[in-house]
N, CA, C and O atoms as CSV, one atom per row, in Angstrom:
chain,resi,resn,atom,element,x,y,z
A,1,MET,N,N,0.836,-1.186,0.000
A,1,MET,CA,C,0.000,0.000,0.000
A,1,MET,C,C,0.874,1.240,0.000
A,1,MET,O,O,1.946,1.271,0.605
A,2,ASP,N,N,0.405,2.227,-0.671
A,2,ASP,CA,C,1.223,3.429,-0.778
A,2,ASP,C,C,0.987,4.381,0.386
A,2,ASP,O,O,0.031,4.244,1.149
A,3,ASN,N,N,1.873,5.331,0.495
A,3,ASN,CA,C,1.872,6.311,1.573
A,3,ASN,C,C,0.575,7.124,1.611
A,3,ASN,O,O,0.060,7.422,2.689
A,4,GLN,N,N,0.054,7.476,0.453
A,4,GLN,CA,C,-1.162,8.286,0.388
A,4,GLN,C,C,-2.359,7.518,0.938
A,4,GLN,O,O,-3.178,8.094,1.654
A,5,PHE,N,N,-2.477,6.231,0.619
A,5,PHE,CA,C,-3.584,5.427,1.121
A,5,PHE,C,C,-3.526,5.312,2.640
A,5,PHE,O,O,-4.538,5.481,3.320
A,6,ILE,N,N,-2.336,5.024,3.169
A,6,ILE,CA,C,-2.187,4.885,4.620
A,6,ILE,C,C,-2.575,6.179,5.323
A,6,ILE,O,O,-3.265,6.150,6.342
A,7,PHE,N,N,-2.139,7.309,4.788
A,7,PHE,CA,C,-2.468,8.600,5.381
A,7,PHE,C,C,-3.976,8.826,5.384
A,7,PHE,O,O,-4.549,9.160,6.421
A,8,LYS,N,N,-4.616,8.650,4.244
A,8,LYS,CA,C,-6.060,8.893,4.120
A,8,LYS,C,C,-6.851,7.929,5.003
A,8,LYS,O,O,-7.778,8.346,5.697
A,9,TYR,N,N,-6.494,6.654,4.984
A,9,TYR,CA,C,-7.197,5.658,5.781
A,9,TYR,C,C,-7.038,5.941,7.275
A,9,TYR,O,O,-8.009,5.872,8.029
A,10,SER,N,N,-5.816,6.259,7.701
A,10,SER,CA,C,-5.574,6.546,9.118
A,10,SER,C,C,-6.375,7.756,9.574
A,10,SER,O,O,-6.965,7.740,10.655
A,11,TRP,N,N,-6.398,8.795,8.766
A,11,TRP,CA,C,-7.105,10.021,9.124
A,11,TRP,C,C,-8.597,9.767,9.279
A,11,TRP,O,O,-9.231,10.336,10.167
A,12,GLU,N,N,-9.167,8.918,8.426
A,12,GLU,CA,C,-10.603,8.637,8.464
A,12,GLU,C,C,-10.968,7.645,9.556
A,12,GLU,O,O,-12.109,7.645,10.018
A,13,THR,N,N,-10.041,6.805,9.981
A,13,THR,CA,C,-10.344,5.706,10.889
A,13,THR,C,C,-10.002,5.993,12.349
A,13,THR,O,O,-10.716,5.553,13.250
A,14,LEU,N,N,-8.931,6.715,12.586
A,14,LEU,CA,C,-8.486,6.969,13.961
A,14,LEU,C,C,-9.492,7.810,14.736
A,14,LEU,O,O,-10.119,8.705,14.171
A,15,PRO,N,N,-9.650,7.525,16.038
A,15,PRO,CA,C,-10.475,8.404,16.868
A,15,PRO,C,C,-9.912,9.828,16.869
A,15,PRO,O,O,-8.696,10.016,16.895
A,16,ILE,N,N,-10.774,10.801,16.841
A,16,ILE,CA,C,-10.366,12.208,16.761
A,16,ILE,C,C,-9.478,12.602,17.938
A,16,ILE,O,O,-8.555,13.400,17.772
A,17,SER,N,N,-9.739,12.060,19.111
A,17,SER,CA,C,-8.965,12.441,20.295
A,17,SER,C,C,-7.518,11.939,20.239
A,17,SER,O,O,-6.669,12.466,20.957
A,18,TRP,N,N,-7.217,10.946,19.414
A,18,TRP,CA,C,-5.865,10.393,19.347
A,18,TRP,C,C,-4.904,11.277,18.581
A,18,TRP,O,O,-3.711,11.287,18.884
A,19,VAL,N,N,-5.385,12.018,17.602
A,19,VAL,CA,C,-4.500,12.758,16.707
A,19,VAL,C,C,-4.832,14.242,16.737
A,19,VAL,O,O,-5.968,14.632,16.466
A,20,LYS,N,N,-3.845,15.069,17.065
A,20,LYS,CA,C,-4.031,16.522,17.027
A,20,LYS,C,C,-3.876,17.039,15.608
A,20,LYS,O,O,-4.641,17.893,15.160
A,21,LYS,N,N,-2.867,16.510,14.898
A,21,LYS,CA,C,-2.573,16.990,13.551
A,21,LYS,C,C,-1.869,15.886,12.775
A,21,LYS,O,O,-1.049,15.152,13.327
A,22,MET,N,N,-2.195,15.775,11.490
A,22,MET,CA,C,-1.493,14.848,10.600
A,22,MET,C,C,-1.034,15.612,9.374
A,22,MET,O,O,-1.766,16.442,8.836
A,23,GLU,N,N,0.179,15.328,8.938
A,23,GLU,CA,C,0.722,15.956,7.735
A,23,GLU,C,C,1.286,14.868,6.833
A,23,GLU,O,O,1.870,13.891,7.303
A,24,ARG,N,N,1.106,15.050,5.544
A,24,ARG,CA,C,1.633,14.100,4.572
A,24,ARG,C,C,2.633,14.814,3.680
A,24,ARG,O,O,2.401,15.949,3.263
A,25,SER,N,N,3.745,14.154,3.389
A,25,SER,CA,C,4.731,14.701,2.455
A,25,SER,C,C,5.250,13.565,1.589
A,25,SER,O,O,4.884,12.406,1.787
A,26,GLU,N,N,6.090,13.894,0.642
A,26,GLU,CA,C,6.631,12.851,-0.231
A,26,GLU,C,C,7.570,11.913,0.519
A,26,GLU,O,O,7.849,10.809,0.051
A,27,HIS,N,N,8.056,12.345,1.678
A,27,HIS,CA,C,9.001,11.541,2.449
A,27,HIS,C,C,8.336,10.697,3.524
A,27,HIS,O,O,8.971,9.796,4.072
A,28,GLY,N,N,7.076,10.964,3.839
A,28,GLY,CA,C,6.396,10.188,4.863
A,28,GLY,C,C,5.267,10.959,5.499
A,28,GLY,O,O,4.917,12.057,5.066
A,29,ASN,N,N,4.704,10.370,6.531
A,29,ASN,CA,C,3.587,10.975,7.250
A,29,ASN,C,C,4.049,11.423,8.625
A,29,ASN,O,O,4.961,10.840,9.212
A,30,ARG,N,N,3.406,12.465,9.129
A,30,ARG,CA,C,3.701,12.973,10.471
A,30,ARG,C,C,2.391,13.075,11.231
A,30,ARG,O,O,1.409,13.612,10.718
A,31,SER,N,N,2.374,12.555,12.459
A,31,SER,CA,C,1.191,12.618,13.311
A,31,SER,C,C,1.579,13.233,14.641
A,31,SER,O,O,2.562,12.818,15.255
A,32,ASP,N,N,0.821,14.215,15.090
A,32,ASP,CA,C,1.020,14.813,16.410
A,32,ASP,C,C,-0.067,14.276,17.326
A,32,ASP,O,O,-1.249,14.298,16.982
A,33,THR,N,N,0.341,13.792,18.495
A,33,THR,CA,C,-0.616,13.220,19.427
A,33,THR,C,C,-0.265,13.633,20.851
A,33,THR,O,O,0.799,14.196,21.106
A,34,ASN,N,N,-1.160,13.349,21.755
A,34,ASN,CA,C,-0.964,13.575,23.173
A,34,ASN,C,C,-0.296,12.327,23.757
A,34,ASN,O,O,-0.486,11.231,23.229
A,35,THR,N,N,0.468,12.468,24.817
A,35,THR,CA,C,1.124,11.305,25.421
A,35,THR,C,C,0.116,10.270,25.918
A,35,THR,O,O,0.450,9.091,26.031
A,36,ASP,N,N,-1.100,10.691,26.211
A,36,ASP,CA,C,-2.124,9.755,26.671
A,36,ASP,C,C,-2.490,8.733,25.604
A,36,ASP,O,O,-2.934,7.633,25.933
A,37,TYR,N,N,-2.314,9.073,24.341
A,37,TYR,CA,C,-2.743,8.205,23.245
A,37,TYR,C,C,-1.584,7.690,22.398
A,37,TYR,O,O,-1.818,7.081,21.354
A,38,LEU,N,N,-0.358,7.914,22.814
A,38,LEU,CA,C,0.799,7.514,22.014
A,38,LEU,C,C,0.836,6.006,21.778
A,38,LEU,O,O,1.009,5.563,20.643
A,39,PHE,N,N,0.678,5.225,22.823
A,39,PHE,CA,C,0.742,3.768,22.683
A,39,PHE,C,C,-0.369,3.247,21.780
A,39,PHE,O,O,-0.121,2.393,20.929
A,40,GLN,N,N,-1.594,3.752,21.953
A,40,GLN,CA,C,-2.707,3.317,21.115
A,40,GLN,C,C,-2.464,3.659,19.651
A,40,GLN,O,O,-2.749,2.854,18.764
A,41,LEU,N,N,-1.934,4.862,19.400
A,41,LEU,CA,C,-1.652,5.281,18.032
A,41,LEU,C,C,-0.583,4.392,17.404
A,41,LEU,O,O,-0.736,3.960,16.262
A,42,LEU,N,N,0.487,4.116,18.128
A,42,LEU,CA,C,1.543,3.252,17.603
A,42,LEU,C,C,1.039,1.838,17.333
A,42,LEU,O,O,1.398,1.238,16.320
A,43,CYS,N,N,0.218,1.304,18.223
A,43,CYS,CA,C,-0.355,-0.033,18.000
A,43,CYS,C,C,-1.250,-0.051,16.770
A,43,CYS,O,O,-1.205,-0.997,15.984
A,44,PHE,N,N,-2.057,0.978,16.598
A,44,PHE,CA,C,-2.915,1.061,15.413
A,44,PHE,C,C,-2.068,1.054,14.148
A,44,PHE,O,O,-2.335,0.283,13.227
A,45,LEU,N,N,-1.056,1.902,14.098
A,45,LEU,CA,C,-0.230,2.001,12.899
A,45,LEU,C,C,0.546,0.713,12.624
A,45,LEU,O,O,0.763,0.360,11.465
A,46,LYS,N,N,0.961,0.019,13.660
A,46,LYS,CA,C,1.754,-1.198,13.492
A,46,LYS,C,C,0.897,-2.417,13.156
A,46,LYS,O,O,1.278,-3.213,12.297
A,47,PHE,N,N,-0.257,-2.579,13.819
A,47,PHE,CA,C,-0.984,-3.839,13.738
A,47,PHE,C,C,-2.276,-3.804,12.931
A,47,PHE,O,O,-2.815,-4.862,12.609
A,48,HIS,N,N,-2.786,-2.633,12.596
A,48,HIS,CA,C,-4.052,-2.592,11.866
A,48,HIS,C,C,-3.875,-3.188,10.475
A,48,HIS,O,O,-2.843,-2.991,9.833
A,49,THR,N,N,-4.873,-3.907,10.021
A,49,THR,CA,C,-4.808,-4.635,8.756
A,49,THR,C,C,-4.395,-3.773,7.580
A,49,THR,O,O,-3.619,-4.221,6.736
A,50,TYR,N,N,-4.892,-2.549,7.501
A,50,TYR,CA,C,-4.642,-1.726,6.323
A,50,TYR,C,C,-3.459,-0.771,6.457
A,50,TYR,O,O,-3.082,-0.134,5.474
A,51,THR,N,N,-2.873,-0.654,7.623
A,51,THR,CA,C,-1.727,0.250,7.737
A,51,THR,C,C,-0.417,-0.530,7.787
A,51,THR,O,O,0.420,-0.362,6.900
A,52,ARG,N,N,-0.216,-1.367,8.782
A,52,ARG,CA,C,0.979,-2.199,8.902
A,52,ARG,C,C,2.280,-1.439,8.660
A,52,ARG,O,O,3.094,-1.837,7.826
A,53,VAL,N,N,2.468,-0.353,9.387
A,53,VAL,CA,C,3.684,0.455,9.252
A,53,VAL,C,C,4.889,-0.402,9.636
A,53,VAL,O,O,4.884,-1.051,10.682
A,54,GLN,N,N,5.914,-0.403,8.796
A,54,GLN,CA,C,7.091,-1.233,9.036
A,54,GLN,C,C,8.277,-0.441,9.571
A,54,GLN,O,O,9.143,-1.011,10.233
A,55,VAL,N,N,8.336,0.854,9.300
A,55,VAL,CA,C,9.473,1.664,9.735
A,55,VAL,C,C,8.966,2.910,10.448
A,55,VAL,O,O,8.163,3.665,9.900
A,56,LEU,N,N,9.438,3.120,11.669
A,56,LEU,CA,C,9.143,4.332,12.426
A,56,LEU,C,C,10.469,5.042,12.642
A,56,LEU,O,O,11.374,4.499,13.276
A,57,ILE,N,N,10.582,6.237,12.124
A,57,ILE,CA,C,11.866,6.936,12.159
A,57,ILE,C,C,12.107,7.649,13.489
A,57,ILE,O,O,13.131,7.412,14.130
A,58,ASP,N,N,11.201,8.503,13.912
A,58,ASP,CA,C,11.430,9.323,15.106
A,58,ASP,C,C,10.201,9.380,15.996
A,58,ASP,O,O,9.065,9.391,15.523
A,59,ILE,N,N,10.457,9.416,17.287
A,59,ILE,CA,C,9.451,9.804,18.275
A,59,ILE,C,C,10.083,10.959,19.031
A,59,ILE,O,O,11.129,10.793,19.658
A,60,CYS,N,N,9.465,12.115,18.978
A,60,CYS,CA,C,10.009,13.317,19.613
A,60,CYS,C,C,9.087,13.764,20.732
A,60,CYS,O,O,7.876,13.550,20.676
A,61,GLY,N,N,9.658,14.375,21.730
A,61,GLY,CA,C,8.877,14.901,22.829
A,61,GLY,C,C,9.367,16.272,23.237
A,61,GLY,O,O,10.496,16.663,22.940
A,62,VAL,N,N,8.499,16.996,23.921
A,62,VAL,CA,C,8.832,18.334,24.404
A,62,VAL,C,C,8.532,18.371,25.894
A,62,VAL,O,O,7.490,17.887,26.337
A,63,ASP,N,N,9.438,18.938,26.655
A,63,ASP,CA,C,9.251,19.076,28.095
A,63,ASP,C,C,9.182,20.560,28.433
A,63,ASP,O,O,10.040,21.343,28.024
A,64,TYR,N,N,8.163,20.930,29.176
A,64,TYR,CA,C,7.998,22.312,29.622
A,64,TYR,C,C,8.179,22.343,31.141
A,64,TYR,O,O,7.193,22.213,31.865
A,65,PRO,N,N,9.411,22.512,31.651
A,65,PRO,CA,C,9.644,22.444,33.091
A,65,PRO,C,C,8.928,23.526,33.890
A,65,PRO,O,O,8.657,23.333,35.075
A,66,SER,N,N,8.621,24.651,33.271
A,66,SER,CA,C,7.949,25.717,34.008
A,66,SER,C,C,6.455,25.448,34.172
A,66,SER,O,O,5.794,26.094,34.985
A,67,ARG,N,N,5.927,24.509,33.414
A,67,ARG,CA,C,4.504,24.163,33.518
A,67,ARG,C,C,4.280,23.174,34.637
A,67,ARG,O,O,5.127,22.321,34.901
A,68,LYS,N,N,3.142,23.285,35.296
A,68,LYS,CA,C,2.803,22.321,36.349
A,68,LYS,C,C,1.718,21.411,35.894
A,68,LYS,O,O,1.296,20.530,36.643
């Protein structure tokens, strides 16, 4: 399956609360999520019948020490 299909299918299928933003480019897809849903999102992308993502390049995080 091509990158465009995976992007479109994921966007239509994922629960809205799991994904804040999704971007598609010629090099891959980018999904922004909350830490509460990171594991669920990764499991969906890895194990769902129509996505089956094989390569995950980066997981990035941001820490705001001044926030409580």
